[in-house]
N, C-alpha and C positions, 0 to 999 in steps of 0.2 A: 900662530895662536888662534884658539877655538873661541866663537861666539860666549864662549861657559866658562872659560879659562877664569874670568874674574870675579865670578861667583862662587862665595864658599858656605859653608854648613851656617856661618854668622847672618848670613843673609836671611838665611830661612828664620833663624832662630828673632830676626829683625820684626818678621812678620807679627809678632805677639802684640804689639804697641800702633797707633794709626801714626804717631811719626814713623817708626822705624819700616811699617808699611810703605808708605810713601816714597821712603828711599830704595829700600830694595824692589819691594815688586815689581819698578819696571826695569831694571838690571834683569832680575829672573827670568821674567816674561822678555826680554829681548836674548837672552840665552836661551830659551827655544830647547830645544831637546835635549842641550848640554845640562840644562839644569833639573831635569826629571829624574834622574837619581838623588840629589837633596831635596826634590819635593817627594819622593817616595819615601824616604828618612823622616819628610816633617810630616807626612800623616800617621806617624808613631811618636810626635812629639807631644809632654804633658801637657803643654797650652793648646786650647780648643783655637784658639785664633791663628796659631801654626799651621793647624791640621786644617784649619779650615780655608786661609788661602793657599796652602799647597794642593788641596783639593783643585781650588781655583786655577793656578798655574796649569794644571793638566788640562783644562777645557780644549786651548788652542795646542798642546803640544804631548798627548799621550800616546805613550806608542805601548805595542804588544806587553812590552814590562810592566807597565801601570795596571795592567785590567788586575792583578790578583789585590792590589791595594788599596784601589778604588773600591773593589765589592768587598774589600775585609772595612773599609770606610763608611760604607752603607750601615753597616752595624755600630758606629761610633755613638757616643752616650752625646755629644752634641747635634743638635735636627740641624742647625746652621752647616757643621761637617756634613752630614748625611747628604743635605741641600746639593751642596756643591760637588758632591761626590756621584748623587745621582748623575746633575746637568755633565759634570765631565767623562763620566762613561757614558752616554745615553747622545750627546751633541756630536756626530759624527761628521756634521757639515764643516765645522770649524777644524777639523782634523788636517795633515798632510794626507794620512791614509784613515778607514774606519777601521774599528779595534772588532778585532773578529770575538766576539760573546753576545751569548743570548741574555740580550740586554732589557727586551720584553720579561723574560722571567723575574728580572728583579726591578722591574717599574710596575708592575701588575703587585707584587707582595707589597711594594713600596705604598703606590695609591690604596689599598686597599686595608692596610692595618698599620703602619706605621703613625706611635703616636703624636706625632705632629701635625698639627693641620696642614700647615706650610709645605712640609714633606710631602704630603698625601698629595695638595696640591701638584705641585711641581711633578711629581710623578705622573700625575694624571694629563698634564701637561705634555709631557713628553713624550708617551704616547701616542701622541695625536704626529709627532715629528718619526714615527717608526715606519717601516714599510707594511704596510696591511697583513693582519696578525690576527689569526682567527681569538686568541688567549686574551690580546688585548681589549679587541671589540667587544667579547664575552665582562671581559671588568669593567668595561668604563660603562655597557650600558648597565650592569650593576648599580654602580656608582653614580650615574645619572637618575636612575632612578628609585635609589634608596638613601643614597646621603646625604645627613644634616646639616651640614654645612653649602649656604649657597653659591659659593664661588667653587668650591669642588664641584657640584655638579653642575656648573656652567663650565669650568674646564673639562671635565669628563665628556658634556655634549659639544664641545669644540673639536674635542680630540677625536672621538666620535667621529665626526662628520671629514676629519682629515682619512679616516681608516678606512 
């Protein structure tokens, strides 16, 4: 029996409530890669909390099959879903193997123009965790020099120092 054999779509749907999350998230996380097909379905769930926590599950367990779903989640109507999706897509250190995706392309777009300041801040920060890339550095210089939000400017300066 695989580690994921005991998780079902009911566990994903339980992520909609705090009590359900407390019971289901640890089971799903423990199932790891076996839970990724369910988490991918969860990214299309009508409840934004299910989508958010499905994206979060992918942080440590995403594989190549998750990339298209995470990229689609970057356009979700919920800023929390977008923020968790951008983290799961771009945080390569947490995964068994790095995802093969041009994450800088997506992070620059989010850092420059997402409607949520929290998403913009997170994207700017995550650019500092990527390998050196002139596209990232150029966007971070622009943000650091012109963003109205002080936390966004701070994140851009920090990320630029790591680029």
